Structures are given as structure tokens and as C-alpha cells.
KEVEXLUM-151155 format. One record per atom (N, C-alpha, C): chain; residue in three letters; residue number from 1; x, y, z. Coordinates in Angstrom, 1 decimal. Each point is the difference from the previous one (the first is absolute). Layout:
BEGIN
A|ala|NUM|X|Y|Z
...
***
This chain:
BEGIN
A|unk|1|24.9|16.5|37.5
A|unk|1|0.9|0.9|-0.7
A|unk|1|-0.7|0.4|-1.3
A|unk|2|-0.3|1.3|-0.2
A|unk|2|-0.7|0.5|-1.2
A|unk|2|1.0|-0.1|-1.2
A|unk|3|-0.6|-0.2|-1.1
A|unk|3|0.8|0.0|-1.3
A|unk|3|-0.9|0.6|-1.1
A|unk|4|0.7|0.4|-1.0
A|unk|4|-0.7|0.6|-1.2
A|unk|4|0.5|-0.7|-1.2
A|unk|5|-0.9|-0.4|-0.9
A|unk|5|0.3|-0.7|-1.2
A|unk|5|-0.3|1.0|-1.2
A|unk|6|1.0|0.1|-0.9
A|unk|6|-0.2|0.7|-1.2
A|unk|6|0.3|-0.9|-1.2
A|unk|7|-0.9|0.2|-1.0
A|unk|7|0.2|-0.9|-1.2
A|unk|7|-0.2|0.9|-1.3
A|unk|8|0.7|-0.3|-1.0
A|unk|8|-0.1|0.7|-1.3
A|unk|8|0.2|-1.0|-1.1
A|unk|9|-0.6|0.4|-1.2
A|unk|9|0.1|-0.8|-1.2
A|unk|9|0.5|1.0|-1.1
A|unk|10|0.8|-0.5|-0.9
A|unk|10|0.4|0.6|-1.2
A|unk|10|-0.4|-0.9|-1.1
A|unk|11|-0.7|0.5|-1.0
A|unk|11|-0.5|-0.9|-1.1
A|unk|11|0.4|0.5|-1.3
A|unk|12|0.4|-0.9|-0.9
A|unk|12|0.4|0.3|-1.4
A|unk|12|1.3|0.6|-0.1
A|unk|13|0.2|0.5|-1.2
A|unk|13|1.3|0.5|-0.3
A|unk|13|0.8|-0.9|-0.9
A|unk|14|1.0|0.6|-0.8
A|unk|14|0.8|-0.8|-0.9
A|unk|14|1.0|-1.0|0.7
A|unk|15|0.4|0.3|1.2
A|unk|15|1.0|-0.8|0.7
A|unk|15|-0.6|-1.1|0.8
A|unk|16|-1.3|-0.1|0.1
A|unk|16|-0.7|-1.1|0.7
A|unk|16|-0.6|-1.0|-0.9
A|unk|17|0.6|-1.2|-0.1
A|unk|17|-0.5|-1.0|-0.9
A|unk|17|-1.3|-0.5|0.5
A|unk|18|-0.9|-0.3|-0.9
A|unk|18|-1.4|-0.4|0.3
A|unk|18|-0.1|-1.4|0.5
A|unk|19|1.0|-0.9|-0.4
A|unk|19|-0.1|-1.4|0.3
A|unk|19|0.8|-0.4|1.2
A|unk|20|0.8|0.8|0.6
A|unk|20|0.8|-0.3|1.1
A|unk|20|-0.7|0.2|1.3
A|unk|21|0.5|-0.7|1.1
A|unk|21|-0.6|0.2|1.3
A|unk|21|0.3|1.4|0.5
A|unk|22|-1.0|0.6|0.7
A|unk|22|0.2|1.3|0.5
A|unk|22|1.2|0.2|0.9
A|unk|23|0.5|1.2|0.0
A|unk|23|1.1|0.3|0.9
A|unk|23|-0.5|0.5|1.3
A|unk|24|0.4|-0.6|1.1
A|unk|24|-0.5|0.4|1.3
A|unk|24|1.1|0.7|0.8
A|unk|25|-0.2|1.2|0.4
A|unk|25|0.9|0.7|0.8
A|unk|25|-0.5|0.1|1.5
A|unk|26|0.8|-0.5|0.9
A|unk|26|-0.4|0.0|1.4
A|unk|26|0.8|0.9|0.8
A|unk|27|-0.6|0.8|0.9
A|unk|27|0.7|0.9|0.9
A|unk|27|-0.5|-0.1|1.4
A|unk|28|0.9|0.2|0.9
A|unk|28|-0.4|0.1|1.5
A|unk|28|0.7|1.3|0.5
A|unk|29|-0.8|0.9|0.5
A|unk|29|0.5|1.3|0.5
A|unk|29|1.0|0.6|-1.0
A|unk|30|-0.4|0.1|-1.3
A|unk|30|0.7|0.6|-1.1
A|unk|30|1.3|-0.8|-0.4
A|unk|31|0.2|-1.1|0.6
A|unk|31|1.2|-0.8|-0.4
A|unk|31|-0.4|-1.2|-0.9
A|unk|32|0.6|-0.2|-1.1
A|unk|32|-0.4|-1.1|-0.9
A|unk|32|0.3|-1.3|0.6
A|unk|33|-0.9|-0.9|-0.2
A|unk|33|0.2|-1.4|0.4
A|unk|33|0.4|-0.8|-1.2
A|unk|34|1.3|-0.4|-0.1
A|unk|34|0.5|-0.5|-1.2
A|unk|34|0.0|-1.6|0.0
A|unk|35|0.2|-0.6|1.1
A|unk|35|0.1|-1.4|0.1
A|unk|35|-1.2|-0.7|0.6
A|unk|36|-0.1|-1.3|-0.2
A|unk|36|-1.1|-0.8|0.5
A|unk|36|-1.4|0.5|-0.4
A|unk|37|-0.2|0.2|-1.2
A|unk|37|-1.3|0.5|-0.5
A|unk|37|-1.1|-1.0|0.2
A|unk|38|0.3|-1.3|-0.2
A|unk|38|-1.0|-1.0|0.2
A|unk|38|-0.4|-0.2|1.4
A|unk|39|0.8|0.4|1.0
A|unk|39|-0.3|-0.2|1.4
A|unk|39|-0.7|1.2|0.6
A|unk|40|-0.3|1.0|-0.8
A|unk|40|-0.6|1.2|0.5
A|unk|40|-1.5|0.0|0.0
A|unk|41|-0.6|0.7|0.9
A|unk|41|-1.5|0.1|0.1
A|unk|41|-0.5|0.9|-1.2
A|unk|42|0.8|0.9|-0.5
A|unk|42|-0.4|0.8|-1.1
A|unk|42|-0.2|-0.8|-1.2
A|unk|43|1.0|-0.9|-0.3
A|unk|43|-0.1|-0.9|-1.2
A|unk|43|-1.2|-0.9|0.2
A|unk|44|-0.2|-0.5|1.2
A|unk|44|-1.1|-0.9|0.2
A|unk|44|-1.4|0.8|-0.2
A|unk|45|-0.1|1.2|0.4
A|unk|45|-1.2|0.8|-0.2
A|unk|45|-0.2|0.3|-1.5
A|unk|46|1.1|0.3|-0.8
A|unk|46|-0.2|0.2|-1.4
A|unk|46|-0.4|-1.2|-0.7
A|unk|47|0.5|-1.2|0.4
A|unk|47|-0.4|-1.2|-0.7
A|unk|47|-1.4|-0.4|0.3
A|unk|48|-0.5|0.3|1.2
A|unk|48|-1.3|-0.4|0.4
A|unk|48|-1.1|1.0|-0.4
A|unk|49|0.4|1.1|-0.6
A|unk|49|-1.0|0.9|-0.6
A|unk|49|-0.5|-0.5|-1.3
A|unk|50|-1.3|0.1|-0.3
A|unk|50|-0.6|-0.5|-1.2
A|unk|50|0.2|1.1|-1.1
A|unk|51|1.1|-0.1|-0.7
A|unk|51|0.4|1.0|-1.0
A|unk|51|-0.8|-0.1|-1.3
A|unk|52|-0.5|-1.2|-0.3
A|unk|52|-0.8|-0.2|-1.2
A|unk|52|-1.2|0.9|0.0
A|unk|53|-0.6|0.3|1.1
A|unk|53|-1.2|0.9|0.1
A|unk|53|0.4|1.4|-0.3
A|unk|54|1.2|0.3|0.1
A|unk|54|0.5|1.4|-0.3
A|unk|54|0.6|0.2|-1.4
A|unk|55|-0.1|-1.1|-0.8
A|unk|55|0.5|0.1|-1.4
A|unk|55|1.5|-0.4|-0.1
A|unk|56|0.6|-0.7|0.9
A|unk|56|1.4|-0.4|0.0
A|unk|56|0.0|-1.5|0.0
A|unk|57|0.7|-0.7|-0.8
A|unk|57|0.1|-1.4|0.0
A|unk|57|0.7|-0.6|1.2
A|unk|58|-0.4|-1.1|0.5
A|unk|58|0.7|-0.6|1.1
A|unk|58|-0.3|-1.5|0.0
A|unk|59|1.1|-0.8|0.2
A|unk|59|-0.1|-1.4|0.2
A|unk|59|-0.2|-0.3|1.4
A|unk|60|-0.7|-1.1|0.3
A|unk|60|-0.3|-0.3|1.4
A|unk|60|1.3|-0.2|0.8
A|unk|61|0.1|0.7|1.2
A|unk|61|1.2|-0.1|0.8
A|unk|61|1.2|0.7|-0.4
A|unk|62|-0.1|0.9|-0.9
A|unk|62|1.2|0.7|-0.6
A|unk|62|-0.3|1.5|0.0
A|unk|63|1.1|0.8|-0.2
A|unk|63|-0.2|1.4|-0.2
A|unk|63|-0.7|0.3|-1.3
A|unk|64|-0.8|1.1|-0.1
A|unk|64|-0.6|0.3|-1.3
A|unk|64|1.0|0.2|-1.1
A|unk|65|-0.5|0.0|-1.2
A|unk|65|0.8|0.2|-1.2
A|unk|65|-0.6|1.2|-0.8
A|unk|66|0.8|0.9|-0.4
A|unk|66|-0.4|1.1|-0.8
A|unk|66|0.9|1.2|0.1
A|unk|67|-0.3|1.1|-0.7
A|unk|67|0.9|1.1|0.0
A|unk|67|-0.3|0.9|1.3
A|unk|68|0.3|-0.6|1.2
A|unk|68|-0.3|0.7|1.2
A|unk|68|1.2|0.0|1.0
A|unk|69|0.2|1.1|0.7
A|unk|69|0.9|0.0|1.1
A|unk|69|-0.8|0.2|1.3
A|unk|70|0.3|-0.7|1.0
A|unk|70|-0.8|0.1|1.3
A|unk|70|1.0|0.4|1.0
A|unk|71|-0.4|1.0|0.8
A|unk|71|0.9|0.5|1.1
A|unk|71|-0.8|-0.1|1.3
A|unk|72|0.5|-0.6|1.0
A|unk|72|-0.6|-0.2|1.3
A|unk|72|1.0|0.5|1.0
A|unk|73|-0.6|0.9|1.0
A|unk|73|0.9|0.5|1.0
A|unk|73|-0.7|-0.1|1.3
A|unk|74|0.7|-0.4|1.1
A|unk|74|-0.5|0.0|1.3
A|unk|74|0.8|0.9|0.9
A|unk|75|-0.7|0.9|0.7
A|unk|75|0.6|0.9|0.9
A|unk|75|-0.5|-0.2|1.4
A|unk|76|1.0|-0.2|0.9
A|unk|76|-0.4|-0.3|1.4
A|unk|76|1.2|0.3|0.9
A|unk|77|-0.3|0.2|1.3
A|unk|77|1.1|0.2|0.9
A|unk|77|0.6|-1.4|0.3
A|unk|78|-0.8|-1.0|-0.2
A|unk|78|0.5|-1.4|0.2
A|unk|78|-0.5|-0.8|-1.1
A|unk|79|0.9|-0.2|-1.0
A|unk|79|-0.4|-0.9|-1.2
A|unk|79|0.3|-1.4|0.3
A|unk|80|-0.9|-0.9|-0.1
A|unk|80|0.2|-1.4|0.4
A|unk|80|0.7|-0.8|-1.1
A|unk|81|1.3|0.0|0.0
A|unk|81|0.8|-0.7|-1.0
A|unk|81|0.0|-1.5|0.4
A|unk|82|0.3|-0.9|-1.0
A|unk|82|0.1|-1.4|0.3
A|unk|82|1.3|-0.4|0.7
A|unk|83|1.0|0.8|-0.1
A|unk|83|1.3|-0.3|0.6
A|unk|83|0.8|1.3|0.3
A|unk|84|1.1|-0.2|0.7
A|unk|84|0.8|1.2|0.3
A|unk|84|0.6|0.6|-1.2
A|unk|85|0.1|-0.7|-1.1
A|unk|85|0.6|0.6|-1.2
A|unk|85|-0.9|1.0|-0.7
A|unk|86|-1.3|0.1|0.4
A|unk|86|-0.9|1.0|-0.5
A|unk|86|-0.2|-0.1|-1.5
A|unk|87|-0.2|-1.2|-0.5
A|unk|87|-0.2|-0.2|-1.4
A|unk|87|-1.4|-0.3|-0.5
A|unk|88|-0.9|-0.3|1.0
A|unk|88|-1.4|-0.3|-0.4
A|unk|88|-0.9|0.3|1.2
A|unk|89|-1.3|0.3|-0.3
A|unk|89|-1.0|0.4|1.0
A|unk|89|-0.7|-1.3|0.4
A|unk|90|-0.2|-0.1|1.3
A|unk|90|-0.7|-1.2|0.6
A|unk|90|-1.4|0.0|-0.4
A|unk|91|-0.6|-1.2|0.0
A|unk|91|-1.3|-0.3|-0.5
A|unk|91|-1.0|0.2|1.2
A|unk|92|-0.3|1.2|0.4
A|unk|92|-1.0|0.3|0.9
A|unk|92|-1.3|0.3|-0.7
A|unk|93|-1.1|-0.6|0.5
A|unk|93|-1.3|0.1|-0.7
A|unk|93|-0.5|1.5|-0.3
A|unk|94|0.3|0.8|1.0
A|unk|94|-0.4|1.4|-0.2
A|unk|94|0.8|0.7|-1.1
A|unk|95|1.2|-0.3|-0.1
A|unk|95|0.9|0.6|-1.0
A|unk|95|-0.4|-0.5|-1.4
A|unk|96|-0.2|-1.3|-0.1
A|unk|96|-0.4|-0.6|-1.3
A|unk|96|-1.3|0.6|-0.4
A|unk|97|-1.0|0.1|0.9
A|unk|97|-1.3|0.6|-0.3
A|unk|97|0.1|1.4|-0.5
A|unk|98|0.8|0.8|0.7
A|unk|98|0.1|1.4|-0.5
A|unk|98|0.7|0.2|-1.3
A|unk|99|1.1|-0.9|-0.2
A|unk|99|0.7|0.1|-1.3
A|unk|99|-1.0|-0.4|-1.1
A|unk|100|-0.8|-1.1|0.2
A|unk|100|-1.0|-0.4|-1.0
A|unk|100|-1.0|1.1|-0.3
A|unk|101|-0.5|0.6|1.1
A|unk|101|-1.0|1.1|-0.2
A|unk|101|0.6|1.2|-0.9
A|unk|102|1.3|0.3|0.3
A|unk|102|0.6|1.1|-0.7
A|unk|102|0.2|-0.4|-1.5
A|unk|103|0.4|-1.3|-0.2
A|unk|103|0.2|-0.5|-1.4
A|unk|103|-1.3|-0.1|-0.7
A|unk|104|-1.1|-0.3|0.7
A|unk|104|-1.3|-0.1|-0.7
A|unk|104|-0.5|1.4|-0.4
A|unk|105|0.3|1.0|0.8
A|unk|105|-0.3|1.4|-0.3
A|unk|105|0.7|0.4|-1.3
A|unk|106|1.3|-0.3|0.0
A|unk|106|0.8|0.3|-1.2
A|unk|106|-0.5|-0.8|-1.2
A|unk|107|-0.4|-1.2|0.2
A|unk|107|-0.5|-0.8|-1.1
A|unk|107|-1.3|0.5|-0.6
A|unk|108|-0.9|0.5|0.9
A|unk|108|-1.2|0.6|-0.5
A|unk|108|0.3|1.3|-0.9
A|unk|109|0.9|0.8|0.4
A|unk|109|0.4|1.1|-0.8
A|unk|109|0.7|-0.4|-1.3
A|unk|110|0.8|-1.1|0.0
A|unk|110|0.6|-0.5|-1.2
A|unk|110|-1.1|-0.6|-0.9
A|unk|111|-0.9|-0.7|0.5
A|unk|111|-1.1|-0.5|-0.9
A|unk|111|-0.8|1.1|-0.6
A|unk|112|-0.3|1.1|0.7
A|unk|112|-0.7|1.1|-0.6
A|unk|112|0.9|0.6|-1.1
A|unk|113|1.3|0.1|0.2
A|unk|113|0.9|0.6|-1.0
A|unk|113|0.0|-0.9|-1.3
A|unk|114|0.1|-1.3|0.2
A|unk|114|0.0|-1.0|-1.1
A|unk|114|-1.3|0.1|-0.8
A|unk|115|-1.1|0.0|0.7
A|unk|115|-1.3|0.0|-0.6
A|unk|115|-0.2|1.3|-0.8
A|unk|116|0.4|1.2|0.6
A|unk|116|-0.1|1.2|-0.7
A|unk|116|0.8|0.0|-1.3
A|unk|117|1.2|-0.6|0.0
A|unk|117|0.8|-0.1|-1.2
A|unk|117|-0.6|-0.8|-1.1
A|unk|118|-0.6|-1.2|0.5
A|unk|118|-0.7|-0.9|-1.0
A|unk|118|-1.2|0.7|-0.6
A|unk|119|-0.7|0.8|0.8
A|unk|119|-1.2|0.7|-0.4
A|unk|119|0.3|1.1|-1.0
A|unk|120|1.1|0.7|0.2
A|unk|120|0.5|1.0|-0.9
A|unk|120|0.4|-0.6|-1.3
A|unk|121|0.7|-1.2|0.0
A|unk|121|0.4|-0.7|-1.2
A|unk|121|-1.2|-0.4|-0.8
A|unk|122|-1.0|-0.6|0.7
A|unk|122|-1.2|-0.4|-0.7
A|unk|122|-0.7|1.2|-0.6
A|unk|123|-0.1|1.1|0.7
A|unk|123|-0.6|1.2|-0.5
A|unk|123|0.7|0.5|-1.3
A|unk|124|1.3|0.0|0.0
A|unk|124|0.8|0.5|-1.1
A|unk|124|-0.2|-1.0|-1.2
A|unk|125|-0.2|-1.2|0.3
A|unk|125|-0.2|-1.0|-1.1
A|unk|125|-1.4|0.3|-0.7
A|unk|126|-1.0|0.2|0.9
A|unk|126|-1.3|0.3|-0.6
A|unk|126|0.0|1.3|-0.7
A|unk|127|0.6|1.0|0.5
A|unk|127|0.1|1.3|-0.6
A|unk|127|0.7|-0.1|-1.4
A|unk|128|1.0|-0.8|-0.1
A|unk|128|0.7|-0.1|-1.3
A|unk|128|-0.9|-0.7|-1.0
A|unk|129|-0.8|-1.0|0.4
A|unk|129|-1.0|-0.6|-0.9
A|unk|129|-1.0|1.0|-0.5
A|unk|130|-0.5|0.8|0.9
A|unk|130|-1.0|1.0|-0.5
A|unk|130|0.7|1.1|-0.9
A|unk|131|1.2|0.4|0.4
A|unk|131|0.7|1.0|-0.9
A|unk|131|0.2|-0.5|-1.4
A|unk|132|0.2|-1.3|-0.1
A|unk|132|0.3|-0.6|-1.2
A|unk|132|-1.2|0.1|-1.0
A|unk|133|-1.2|-0.1|0.6
A|unk|133|-1.2|0.0|-0.8
A|unk|133|-0.7|1.3|-0.1
A|unk|134|0.4|1.0|0.6
A|unk|134|-0.6|1.3|-0.1
A|unk|134|-0.1|0.5|-1.5
A|unk|135|1.1|0.0|-0.7
A|unk|135|-0.1|0.5|-1.4
A|unk|135|-1.0|-0.8|-0.9
A|unk|136|0.0|-1.3|0.3
A|unk|136|-1.0|-0.9|-0.7
A|unk|136|-1.4|0.4|0.3
A|unk|137|-0.3|0.3|1.3
A|unk|137|-1.3|0.4|0.4
A|unk|137|-0.4|1.3|-0.7
A|unk|138|1.0|1.0|-0.1
A|unk|138|-0.2|1.2|-0.7
A|unk|138|-0.4|-0.2|-1.5
A|unk|139|0.7|-0.9|-0.7
A|unk|139|-0.3|-0.3|-1.4
A|unk|139|-1.4|-0.7|-0.1
A|unk|140|-0.3|-0.9|0.9
A|unk|140|-1.3|-0.6|0.0
A|unk|140|-1.2|1.0|0.2
A|unk|141|0.2|0.9|1.0
A|unk|141|-1.0|1.0|0.2
A|unk|141|-0.1|1.0|-1.2
A|unk|142|1.1|0.2|-0.6
A|unk|142|-0.1|0.9|-1.2
A|unk|142|-0.8|-0.7|-1.1
A|unk|143|0.2|-1.3|-0.2
A|unk|143|-0.8|-0.7|-1.0
A|unk|143|-1.5|-0.1|0.3
A|unk|144|-0.2|-0.3|1.3
A|unk|144|-1.4|-0.3|0.4
A|unk|144|-0.8|1.4|0.0
A|unk|145|0.6|1.0|0.6
A|unk|145|-0.7|1.3|0.2
A|unk|145|0.2|1.0|-1.1
A|unk|146|0.8|-0.4|-1.0
A|unk|146|0.4|0.9|-1.2
A|unk|146|0.6|1.3|0.5
A|unk|147|1.0|-0.2|0.9
A|unk|147|0.7|1.2|0.5
A|unk|147|1.1|0.5|-0.9
A|unk|148|0.4|1.2|0.1
A|unk|148|1.1|0.6|-0.7
A|unk|148|1.3|-0.4|0.7
A|unk|149|1.1|0.3|-0.7
A|unk|149|1.4|-0.3|0.6
A|unk|149|0.2|0.8|1.3
A|unk|150|-0.5|1.2|0.0
A|unk|150|0.2|0.9|1.2
A|unk|150|-0.8|-0.6|1.1
A|unk|151|-1.3|-0.4|-0.2
A|unk|151|-0.8|-0.6|1.0
A|unk|151|0.6|-1.3|0.5
A|unk|152|0.5|-0.8|-0.9
A|unk|152|0.7|-1.3|0.4
A|unk|152|1.1|0.3|0.9
A|unk|153|0.9|1.0|-0.3
A|unk|153|1.1|0.4|0.9
A|unk|153|-0.5|0.4|1.3
A|unk|154|-1.1|0.8|0.1
A|unk|154|-0.5|0.4|1.2
A|unk|154|-0.5|-1.1|0.9
A|unk|155|-0.7|-1.0|-0.6
A|unk|155|-0.5|-1.2|0.7
A|unk|155|1.2|-0.8|0.5
A|unk|156|1.1|-0.2|-0.7
A|unk|156|1.2|-0.7|0.4
A|unk|156|0.6|0.7|1.2
A|unk|157|0.1|1.4|-0.1
A|unk|157|0.6|0.8|1.1
A|unk|157|-0.9|-0.1|1.2
A|unk|158|-1.3|0.0|-0.1
A|unk|158|-0.9|-0.2|1.1
A|unk|158|0.1|-1.3|0.7
A|unk|159|0.2|-1.1|-0.8
A|unk|159|0.2|-1.3|0.5
A|unk|159|1.3|-0.1|0.8
A|unk|160|1.1|0.6|-0.5
A|unk|160|1.3|0.0|0.6
A|unk|160|-0.1|0.8|1.3
A|unk|161|-0.7|1.1|0.0
A|unk|161|-0.1|0.8|1.3
A|unk|161|-0.8|-0.7|1.0
A|unk|162|-1.1|-0.7|-0.4
A|unk|162|-0.8|-0.8|0.9
A|unk|162|0.9|-1.1|0.6
A|unk|163|0.8|-0.7|-0.8
A|unk|163|0.9|-1.0|0.5
A|unk|163|1.0|0.5|1.0
A|unk|164|0.5|1.2|-0.3
A|unk|164|1.0|0.6|1.0
A|unk|164|-0.7|0.4|1.3
A|unk|165|-1.2|0.4|-0.1
A|unk|165|-0.7|0.4|1.3
A|unk|165|-0.4|-1.2|0.9
A|unk|166|-0.3|-1.1|-0.7
A|unk|166|-0.3|-1.2|0.8
A|unk|166|1.2|-0.6|0.5
A|unk|167|0.1|-0.3|1.3
A|unk|167|1.2|-0.6|0.6
A|unk|167|-0.1|-1.5|0.0
A|unk|168|-1.2|-0.6|0.4
A|unk|168|-0.1|-1.4|0.1
A|unk|168|-1.1|-0.5|-0.9
A|unk|169|0.0|-1.3|-0.3
A|unk|169|-1.0|-0.6|-0.9
A|unk|169|-0.9|-0.8|0.8
***
């Protein structure tokens, strides 16, 4: 019986606390699975994914912790539930493997997003340091090269333009 796994992550935001365990939303054929989260193959796959390598904290044998929402959906003509109550997905190796692969793909994109944000923050920090010292460099060049006030202003403007044109350090 063929099946399709869909996974999504939502990261950050003011309503997602950074220290709490992630919220996991489980769906089967577009219907939410509300009960028996710990008995579900989706939860098992999320817990067995190495989230630390994607920039999200995780204790061993537990759901990851951070400002993340995880959504996992299985679509199939025959969804293998654990019981007639349709509250959890059965632990079939093929399903667990595909859920884990989908989560790993989302994790790689999340890691790329987190690293890009950290890099931009570091770049802004370096840029602010340089901007802080540009006027002092202009004064020093004025004294060393005996420049006029107009030439000093031109040098400072040139340094600021050069800083704006460069994107990375």
C-alpha cells in the first residue's frame, strides 16, 4: 500500500518559547491525531532524529527543545493505525524511515536558515565596529598626510562607501 509523508517546520517567532519542548502536530489523511502521541511512529521518528546537528537542542530519548513547530502528515489509502480508534500510526520500518528522511530534509533547511542568521548577525557586529572607527581613521589620515578638512571628509565618505559595497568580511 503506497503512502506519502509530508513534513514541515516552523522556526522562531514571539509565541514559541526557546526553552520548551517542540510542538508536534501529527496528521493522517488530513485528520489530526490528537491522542496517544507517545505510541505513534511519527513521534518515534522525531525523537530518533539527531536534531543537534541541525542547530536544535535535544536530550537523549526525548523530543527536541527550541522555538520549533513540527508538522508530520501521512497520506495513504490504507493508513496503518495502532488500533481501531485511529489515534496513532503503527511502527512499520518503511514509514519510520520515510518520516525520518522527510524530517532530515527539513532539518537541513532549518540549519541553513539558522547559520545564515548567525552569519548576518556576526557581519552586522563587525560592520558596527568598523563604522565606529571610520571617523578616527579620517582624523589620523588628516594628521599623517596633512589633509584639509574637505579632503578628510572625502576620505571618510570613501571609507563608508567602501564599507557599504562590501557585503562580507
